[in-house]
Each structure stands twice: as structure tokens, then as C-alpha cells.
KEVEXDREN-322470 format. One line per 2 residues: their letters; for each residue x negated, y, z negated of N, C-alpha, C. Coordinates in steps of 0.1 Angstrom, whole numbers. Each point is the difference from the previous one (the first is absolute). Example, Ala and Ser with C-alpha at 12.3 -4.5 7.8 and 13.67 -1.06 7.14 Angstrom:
REM KEVEXDREN-322470
as	-132 -57 -78 9 12 0 -9 12 0; 4 11 7 -9 11 0 8 11 -8
END
This chain:
REM KEVEXDREN-322470
mt	-64 170 -20 2 -8 12 -11 -10 2; 3 -11 5 -9 -11 3 -9 4 11
pq	-14 -2 -1 -9 5 11 3 -8 13; -3 7 11 3 -5 13 -13 1 9
ns	-10 7 -5 -12 2 8 -6 -13 5; -4 1 12 -7 -11 7 8 -13 -1
lf	14 2 1 8 -12 -2 0 -10 11; -2 5 12 -1 -9 12 -11 -10 -2
ts	-12 6 -4 -12 -9 -2 3 -10 -11; 6 5 -11 4 -8 -11 9 -11 4
ll	10 3 8 10 -10 4 -7 -11 8; -9 4 9 -7 -10 8 -8 -9 -9
la	-6 5 -10 -8 -8 -10 10 -9 -7; 11 6 -4 10 -8 -8 5 -12 8
ls	2 2 13 5 -11 9 -11 -10 2; -13 5 1 -11 -10 1 -1 -8 -13
ll	2 6 -11 -1 -7 -13 11 -10 -1; 12 4 4 12 -8 0 -2 -13 8
sl	-6 2 12 -3 -12 8 -11 -8 -6; -10 7 -5 -11 -7 -6 3 -8 -12
ss	9 5 -8 4 -7 -12 6 -14 3; 6 -1 11 6 -13 4 -11 -10 4
cf	-12 5 3 -11 -8 4 -7 -6 -12; 1 6 -12 -7 -5 -11 5 -13 -4
ke	-9 -10 -2 5 -13 -4 1 0 -16; 13 0 -4 3 0 -14 -1 -14 -6
nt	-7 -1 -11 -1 -13 -7 14 -3 -6; 3 -13 -1 12 -4 -6 -1 3 -15
ia	10 6 -5 0 5 -14 10 -8 -9; -5 -6 -10 9 -7 -9 8 9 -8
pl	13 -2 -3 8 9 -8 -6 2 -14; 1 12 -5 -5 3 -13 8 -7 -11
dl	-6 -4 -10 7 -6 -12 -1 10 -11; 11 8 -1 1 10 -11 12 -3 -9
st	-2 3 -13 11 -2 -9 9 12 2; 13 -2 -1 10 11 2 10 -1 -11
qg	7 12 -2 11 0 -10 12 5 6; -1 7 12 11 6 6 5 -9 12
kt	9 6 8 5 -7 12 -10 2 11; -2 -11 8 -10 1 11 7 -3 13
ft	-3 7 10 5 -1 14 -11 2 10; 3 -6 12 -10 2 11 8 5 12
aa	-6 11 6 6 5 12 -7 -7 12; 8 -9 6 -6 -9 11 0 8 13
mg	-10 9 1 -1 8 12 -7 -8 11; -9 -9 -3 -8 -8 9 -12 8 5
pd	-9 -7 7 -13 6 4 0 11 10; 12 1 7 1 11 10 8 12 -6
yi	4 -1 -12 7 11 -8 11 6 8; 9 -8 7 10 5 8 12 5 -8
pq	5 -6 -10 12 5 -7 -2 11 -10; 10 8 -1 1 10 -11 10 -6 -10
my	-4 -3 -12 8 -7 -9 4 8 -13; 13 0 -2 6 9 -11 3 -8 -12
fn	-4 6 -12 2 -8 -12 7 9 -10; 10 -6 -7 8 6 -11 -5 -4 -13
lq	-6 9 -8 -6 -4 -13 11 -3 -10; 12 7 1 10 -2 -10 7 -14 2
ta	1 -5 12 6 -13 2 -10 -11 2; -13 4 1 -11 -10 2 2 -8 12
ef	1 6 12 1 -7 12 -4 9 12; -5 -7 11 -1 6 13 13 1 6
vs	4 12 4 14 2 5 1 1 15; -11 3 7 0 1 14 -14 1 6
hh	-1 -2 13 -12 2 7 2 2 15; -9 6 7 1 2 14 -14 2 6
sr	-2 -1 13 -13 1 6 -4 15 1; -12 3 -3 -5 13 1 -1 6 14
fe	3 -8 10 -1 4 14 14 3 5; 11 0 -8 13 2 4 5 14 3
yd	-8 10 -4 4 14 0 -12 9 3; 3 13 3 -10 10 3 2 12 -8
lv	12 5 -2 3 12 -8 7 -3 -12; -2 8 -11 6 -1 -13 6 13 -3
fd	13 0 -4 8 12 -2 5 1 -15; -3 11 -6 4 2 -14 15 1 -1
cq	6 -7 -10 14 0 -2 4 8 -12; -9 6 -7 3 7 -12 7 13 3
dn	9 4 -9 7 13 2 -10 12 2; 3 8 9 -7 12 3 -15 -2 3
kf	-3 -12 5 -13 -3 5 1 -5 14; -10 4 8 1 -3 15 -14 -5 5
ni	-7 -7 -8 -13 -5 3 1 -12 10; -10 0 9 -2 -11 10 -14 -4 0
wl	-2 -13 -2 -13 -6 0 -2 -11 11; -12 -2 4 -3 -12 8 -2 -12 -8
ng	-1 -12 7 -2 -12 -7 -15 -2 -3; -3 2 -12 -14 -1 -5 -5 -14 0
ak	10 -10 0 -4 -14 0 -6 -5 13; 1 9 10 -6 -3 13 -12 9 4
lm	-4 9 -9 -10 10 2 4 9 11; 13 5 0 5 9 10 -7 14 -2
qa	0 7 11 -5 14 0 8 9 9; -2 13 -2 8 9 9 -10 12 4
ir	3 5 12 -7 12 4 11 11 1; -3 11 -7 9 12 1 -5 9 11
tn	8 0 11 -4 7 12 2 15 0; 7 5 -9 3 15 -1 8 4 13
kt	7 -9 6 8 3 12 14 -3 -3; 10 7 5 14 -2 -2 7 -5 13
df	-7 1 11 6 -4 12 -3 -15 2; 10 -8 -1 -2 -15 0 -8 -4 13
da	4 5 11 -6 -4 13 -14 5 1; -4 10 -7 -14 6 1 -10 -9 -7
vv	4 -9 -9 -10 -9 -6 -2 -12 9; -13 -2 3 -4 -10 10 -11 -9 -7
pk	-2 -11 7 -10 -10 -6 -13 5 -3; -6 10 7 -13 5 -3 -1 7 -13
dt	12 3 -6 0 7 -13 -5 -10 -11; 0 -13 3 -5 -9 -10 -15 1 -2
lt	-6 6 10 -15 1 0 -5 11 -8; 8 10 -2 -4 13 -7 6 3 -13
gn	11 -7 -3 7 3 -12 -6 -5 -13; 3 6 -11 -5 -4 -13 9 -11 -5
kr	-5 -13 -1 8 -11 -4 1 -1 -15; 12 -2 -5 2 0 -15 6 -14 -3
ve	-7 -7 -8 5 -13 -4 10 1 -12; 10 -8 0 10 1 -11 -5 -8 -12
fs	-5 8 -10 -4 -6 -12 5 9 -12; 12 4 1 6 9 -10 7 -7 -12
yg	2 -13 1 7 -7 -10 14 6 -3; 6 7 9 12 6 -2 -1 14 -6
ip	-12 6 0 -2 14 -4 4 9 11; 10 9 -2 5 8 12 -11 9 6
ds	-8 7 -8 -10 10 7 -12 -7 6; -1 -13 -1 -11 -7 6 4 -9 12
aa	13 1 4 5 -8 11 -7 3 13; -2 -10 8 -7 2 12 7 9 10
lg	13 0 -1 8 9 8 1 14 -5; -3 1 -13 0 13 -7 14 6 -2
tw	1 13 -1 13 6 -2 6 3 14; 11 -7 3 5 0 14 10 11 2
gn	3 8 -10 9 11 2 4 8 -13; 8 10 1 6 6 -11 14 -6 -2
yp	0 -11 -7 12 -8 0 13 7 -3; 11 -3 7 1 -11 10 -4 3 14
ns	-6 12 2 -4 4 14 -14 -6 3; -2 -5 12 -13 -5 4 -8 10 7
nk	-13 -1 -1 -9 9 8 -2 -6 14; 5 -11 3 0 -7 13 -14 -4 5
ev	-9 -1 -9 -14 -4 4 1 -14 6; -8 -3 10 -1 -13 6 -12 -7 -5
yl	1 -12 -5 -11 -8 -5 -3 -11 10; -12 -4 -1 -5 -13 7 -2 -10 -12
vq	8 -10 0 -1 -10 -11 -6 -13 5; -11 -3 -6 -7 -13 3 6 -10 -9
lg	5 -11 5 9 -10 -7 -8 -9 -9; -13 3 -2 -8 -8 -9 -7 -12 7
vn	-3 -10 -8 -7 -12 5 7 -12 -4; -2 -11 9 5 -13 -4 -9 -7 -9
nq	2 -13 -3 -7 -7 -9 -15 -3 4; -2 2 13 -14 -2 6 -7 14 1
ge	6 11 -5 -6 13 0 1 6 14; 9 -4 8 2 5 14 11 11 -1
sl	-2 11 8 9 11 0 14 -5 6; 10 6 -6 14 -3 4 6 11 10
gy	-9 9 4 4 10 9 6 13 -6; 4 9 9 5 13 -4 15 2 3
rk	6 10 -7 13 5 4 0 15 -2; 7 8 8 2 14 -2 12 1 -9
lq	0 9 -10 10 1 -10 3 15 -3; 13 3 -1 4 14 -4 11 -1 -10
il	-2 6 -11 11 1 -11 9 11 4; 13 -3 2 10 10 3 7 5 -13
dy	9 10 1 6 5 -12 7 -11 -8; 0 1 -13 7 -9 -9 15 5 0
tt	9 -10 2 14 3 0 6 -7 -12; 8 -10 2 4 -9 -11 -10 -11 -2
gy	-11 0 7 -10 -10 -1 -12 5 9; -10 -8 1 -12 3 8 3 -2 15
ni	-5 9 8 1 -2 14 -14 1 6; -3 -10 9 -13 0 6 1 -2 15
ky	-11 4 7 -1 -3 15 -14 -6 2; 0 -10 8 -13 -7 2 -1 -7 14
sl	-12 -3 4 -1 -6 13 -14 -8 0; -2 -7 11 -13 -6 2 -11 12 2
ld	-12 -4 0 -11 11 1 1 8 13; 4 -7 11 0 7 12 13 8 2
gs	9 0 -10 12 8 1 12 -8 5; -2 -12 4 11 -8 5 8 -6 -12
gv	12 -5 3 8 -7 -11 4 9 -11; 4 13 3 4 9 -10 13 -5 -7
re	-1 1 -13 12 -4 -9 2 10 -11; 12 1 -5 3 7 -12 7 -9 -10
af	-3 2 -12 6 -9 -11 4 9 -12; 10 -5 -6 6 6 -13 -3 -10 -11
ip	-6 5 -11 -3 -9 -11 7 6 -13; 11 -6 -4 7 5 -12 -7 -4 -13
kd	2 9 -9 -5 -3 -14 9 -11 -6; -6 -8 -9 7 -10 -8 -2 3 -14
nn	10 5 -7 -2 5 -14 -4 -12 -9; 3 -12 4 -3 -11 -9 -15 -5 2
rq	-7 6 9 -14 -4 2 -10 11 -1; -13 -3 -3 -10 10 0 -4 4 14
yv	-1 -9 9 -3 3 14 8 -8 10; 2 6 12 5 -8 11 -11 0 10
fy	0 -10 10 -11 -2 9 5 0 14; -9 4 9 3 0 15 -11 -6 8
sl	3 -8 10 -9 -6 9 0 7 13; -12 5 4 -1 7 13 -1 -10 12
td	-1 -13 -4 -1 -10 11 13 -8 1; 7 -3 -12 13 -7 0 11 10 2
hl	-3 13 -3 10 11 1 12 -3 -9; -4 -4 -13 11 -3 -9 -3 7 -14
vk	11 4 -6 -1 4 -14 1 -13 -9; -9 -1 -10 -1 -12 -8 0 3 -15
nl	9 -7 -7 0 1 -14 -8 -12 -5; -13 1 -1 -9 -11 -3 -2 -2 -15
ep	-2 11 -7 -3 -2 -14 13 -2 -8; 0 -6 -12 12 -2 -8 6 14 -4
ek	12 0 -5 5 12 -6 -9 5 -12; -1 13 -2 -10 6 -9 1 -5 -14
dq	12 -5 -5 1 -4 -13 -2 -15 -2; -6 -6 11 -1 -15 0 -15 -4 0
wd	-10 9 0 -14 -4 1 -9 10 -7; -12 -4 -4 -10 8 -6 -13 0 7
lv	-4 -11 5 -14 -1 6 2 -6 14; -9 5 9 -1 -7 13 -15 -3 3
ft	-2 -13 3 -13 -5 3 -2 1 15; -10 8 4 -1 4 14 -14 4 4
my	-2 1 14 -11 7 5 3 15 1; -9 8 -2 2 15 2 -13 6 3
st	0 12 6 -12 8 3 -4 9 -11; -13 1 -1 -6 9 -11 -12 6 6
yf	-7 9 -8 -12 7 5 -11 -2 -10; -11 -5 5 -12 -1 -9 -8 12 1
yk	0 8 -10 -6 14 0 -15 -1 2; -7 -9 -7 -15 -1 1 -4 -4 14
ek	7 -9 6 -4 -5 14 7 9 11; 9 9 -4 8 8 9 7 -9 11
la	7 -10 -6 5 -11 8 15 -2 -3; 8 0 11 14 -5 -2 0 -15 2
yi	7 -7 -9 0 -14 0 13 -6 -5; 3 -12 4 13 -7 -4 -4 -10 -11
vn	8 1 -11 -3 -9 -12 13 -8 -3; -2 -9 -9 11 -9 -5 2 4 -15
gv	12 4 -4 2 4 -14 14 0 -4; 3 8 -10 14 1 -6 4 14 -1
lt	12 3 5 5 14 -1 13 -1 -8; 5 12 -5 12 0 -8 11 7 6
nt	12 -3 -4 12 7 4 2 12 -9; -4 12 4 -1 12 -8 13 5 -5
tr	11 -4 7 13 4 -5 5 -7 -13; -7 -11 -3 3 -8 -12 -12 -4 -8
sq	-12 -1 6 -11 -6 -7 -13 9 2; -8 0 -11 -12 7 0 -10 -8 -7
ay	-13 1 4 -10 -9 -6 -13 8 -2; -8 -4 -10 -14 5 -1 -9 -10 -7
li	-13 1 2 -10 -9 -5 -3 5 -15; 4 -8 -10 -2 4 -13 -14 -1 -5
ds	-7 -11 4 -15 -1 -3 -4 -13 6; -13 -3 -1 -6 -12 4 -8 -7 -11
ts	3 4 -12 -8 -5 -12 9 -8 -10; 13 5 -1 9 -7 -9 4 -14 4
sf	2 -9 -9 5 -13 4 15 2 4; 3 -7 11 14 1 5 10 -4 -11
er	-3 -10 -7 9 -6 -10 2 10 -12; -9 9 -2 1 9 -12 6 14 4
it	2 3 12 6 13 4 14 0 -5; 4 11 -7 13 2 -6 7 13 5
kq	12 1 -3 8 11 5 -5 13 -6; -6 0 -12 -5 12 -6 -12 6 7
qv	-7 -8 8 -11 5 8 3 7 13; 13 0 3 4 6 13 0 15 -1
dm	-6 6 10 0 15 1 11 4 10; 11 5 -5 11 3 9 -3 12 9
se	-9 8 -3 -4 11 8 -6 -4 14; -4 -13 0 -6 -5 13 11 -1 10
fn	12 0 -4 11 -2 10 6 13 5; -6 11 -4 5 13 4 -2 3 15
np	-11 -5 6 -3 2 14 -1 -13 7; 12 -6 3 0 -13 6 -8 -1 14
kr	-7 -11 2 -6 -3 12 2 -14 4; 0 -3 13 4 -14 4 -12 -9 -2
dg	-12 4 -1 -11 -9 -1 -6 0 -14; 9 0 -10 -4 -1 -14 -7 -13 -3
ig	4 -10 7 -7 -13 -1 -10 -1 11; 4 2 13 -9 1 11 -7 -13 3
ye	-13 1 4 -8 -11 5 -13 -3 -7; -4 9 -10 -13 0 -5 -2 -11 -11
wk	11 -8 -2 -1 -11 -10 -8 -12 6; -4 1 13 -8 -10 6 -11 7 8
ay	-11 -8 3 -11 5 8 -6 -11 8; -4 3 12 -6 -11 9 -15 -1 -4
dl	-4 -12 -3 -14 -3 -4 -8 -4 13; -5 10 7 -8 -3 12 -14 -3 -3
ng	-6 6 -10 -14 -2 -3 -3 -10 -11; 10 -5 -7 -2 -10 -11 -1 -14 5
gt	3 -3 12 -1 -13 5 13 -8 0; 10 6 -6 13 -8 -1 8 2 12
ns	-1 12 7 8 3 12 15 -2 -3; 4 7 -11 14 -2 -4 4 13 -9
ya	13 1 -2 5 11 -9 -1 -5 -14; -5 10 -8 0 -2 -15 11 9 -6
vn	8 -6 -9 10 8 -7 -4 4 -13; 1 13 -4 -3 5 -13 12 -3 -9
tk	0 -10 -7 12 -4 -9 1 9 -12; -10 9 -2 0 8 -12 7 14 3
yn	4 2 12 7 12 4 15 -2 -5; 4 8 -10 14 -1 -5 8 12 4
yi	12 -3 5 9 11 5 12 1 -8; 5 12 -2 13 2 -7 10 5 11
ik	11 -6 0 11 3 10 13 4 -7; 5 11 4 13 5 -5 11 -3 10
sd	9 -9 -2 11 -3 9 13 5 -7; 6 10 6 11 7 -7 -5 4 -14
nr	6 -5 -10 -4 3 -14 -7 -12 -7; -4 -10 8 -7 -11 -6 -15 0 4
lf	-8 -4 -9 -14 0 1 -6 -14 2; -10 -2 8 -6 -13 3 -15 2 0
kl	-7 -10 -3 -15 -1 2 -2 -10 11; -10 2 8 -3 -9 11 -15 -1 3
rm	-5 -11 4 -13 -2 5 -1 -9 12; -9 2 9 -2 -9 11 -9 -12 -5
ld	3 -12 5 -8 -12 -4 -8 -6 11; 5 0 12 -7 -7 11 4 5 13
fy	-8 -3 10 4 4 14 0 -12 9; -1 -12 -5 -1 -12 8 11 -10 -4
gt	5 -8 10 10 -10 -2 -6 -13 -5; 9 -9 -3 -5 -13 -5 -9 -8 9
dg	1 4 14 -9 -7 9 -13 8 2; -1 11 -7 -13 8 1 1 11 11
sr	11 2 7 1 10 10 4 13 -6; -5 11 6 3 14 -5 14 4 4
gy	4 11 -7 13 6 3 12 -5 -9; -4 -5 -12 10 -4 -9 -2 6 -14
pk	2 14 -1 -3 7 -12 10 -5 -11; -7 -4 -11 7 -6 -12 0 11 -11
fe	11 2 -7 0 10 -10 8 -6 -13; -3 7 -11 7 -4 -12 5 13 -6
yq	13 0 -5 5 12 -6 9 -4 -12; 2 10 -9 8 -3 -12 7 14 -4
el	12 -1 -4 7 12 -5 -5 4 -14; -2 13 -1 -4 6 -13 12 4 -8
k	2 -5 -12 12 3 -8 -4 5 -13
END
């Protein structure tokens, strides 16, 4: 399980850093001039990192995008799986109240509960909501869900949430923090998608991501945990569609051009994880005087999409005008 100790203090620090990072004056960065042999693309997220952008390696195109602020809950659509996650792209968190009486949960419970940030990358046993029942039956626990932060690091408020029994789909009950505005919603599974989404503010089921056989990578903000600093933080990186795609870092020493299919270790795909590419291909240079992100172009990734293999590396994080939020990558199929 992902550690949660002292998470409230960590979250406050994370929000402070999130606000502070926008205060750093980044120098204008000239695009890197690197020789390439594969196809190159840029995910035009922009300096505020608003969109989540989906890319299909097999067809070499971005197939869809949507705002990371459009939803709050993520529901697993895979057969015999009943996982529910919060929107990690907003640094959402949940308090498990250990109460089953919806009306007994009150605003002061936000002061004493153990806050859990959603940084599970889709891993079931690390979800902020945890195991909500003996599926399809719910344990009826009431959660206090903090809706995350906006782009200025400001809190988006709380909702009370209760997961009800699973029938032919997910059933939930929720309200404002003070108990007013009680609603119930039904969220059906979509067998053509990895996840379906729900907004606790728009009160809508949303099919935001493409069908699961139409994409491999999503360029997005997501929450993670810095173990050394004991800090929950929101980062910009690349996650994979684990129903079709898996990725791992092969090395940081080989020349990208010289990596061949024979070097691929297929055992690396036995335990798929969404952050096989992740965010560590870049680092913020705060002490070196550049006040900018530096990309490690020597990090080489292998991606398995269905039965096809690709190699990929990140090239840049800046657009042609020198502004951040334009991750550029190169990839090539291994045959």
C-alpha cells in the first residue's frame, strides 16, 4: 500500500509548492536540435497542463483529448472488476469515515479524518477509496471526498459520497458537505472502454477517453508520492492504457538508434503498470540557474501495443515559442 502517514501536512506542502512553482520565472527555452530517425510528435498541453491527450502508436496520431477538470470519479469497466478511483489529475483525496449512516457524517469530520490522496495509477489496492465492499455488495461506508485543486492550487471543496451495491452497474449516493443536495446516480460499465467517468458537480456520466482499442498513451497531470520527502505531489507525465499497452524503461545508456527488437525483455510486461513511462524523463533545474525543465533524452522506453513493439524517447518539454507544456517525443516500431 502507498504510505499515507502525515498526508495532511504533505498535502499542504504540495499545494504550497504547486502555487510557488507558478511564481518561478522560467527562462525562454530554445527548442532542442536533435537528430531523429523515428516519427516525432508533440503533445500540445500548454503551460497550464489542462488537457489529457490520448495517442495511438499504431496509427501514429492523437485521437482525443479532454480537460482534466471534467470529472471526479473513475470507474473500472473490465469484466469482474469493480474498482473506483478519484481524479488524480486534480490531486483529489478522500477521508474514510468508518461510518455507514450517511446523515451521521458531518463537516467537522474533515478535521479528524486520515486524508488519502489518489496516486494509485489505477492500482486497485492503493486506491484512495480502498475496497468499498465484497463485490457486488457494498459495505456502505461514507467518504468525504475533497475535489482537488484548481490551476491556482485552490481547493475545489468537498462532497459526501457513499458507494451503494453494484447491480448492472455502479450506484452511488452523494451530497454537498453539509448534507444538502442529496443525489443518487447509476454509472453503467462500457465494455468498449477501460474506464467511465462521473462528475460530482455536473452530475453526469462521461465517456471521456477513447475506446480501449484506439489508444496507447495519455499525456496528463497525475498525482504521485515522493518517498524521500514524504510528499504527495502532482506531476506531468505519460500513462499507458493497460488493457492494450505496457511500457518499461530499457536503459539510459544505449543509443536510441541502435536499440533492436532482440534487446526487448518480454518478462517486463508480466506485471503491467500505468506509469511505465511516467514523469522522470524530465527534471526541474532550480539550482542550476536555468529555471527550466531538462529532458533526459537518453531514457529509452519499450512499449508493447497489442503484439507490436515500439521504442520511444522524450525529446523536449518546450514549444517553438519556448513555453513549457509541449512534450515532444520520438518513437519507432521494432521489427
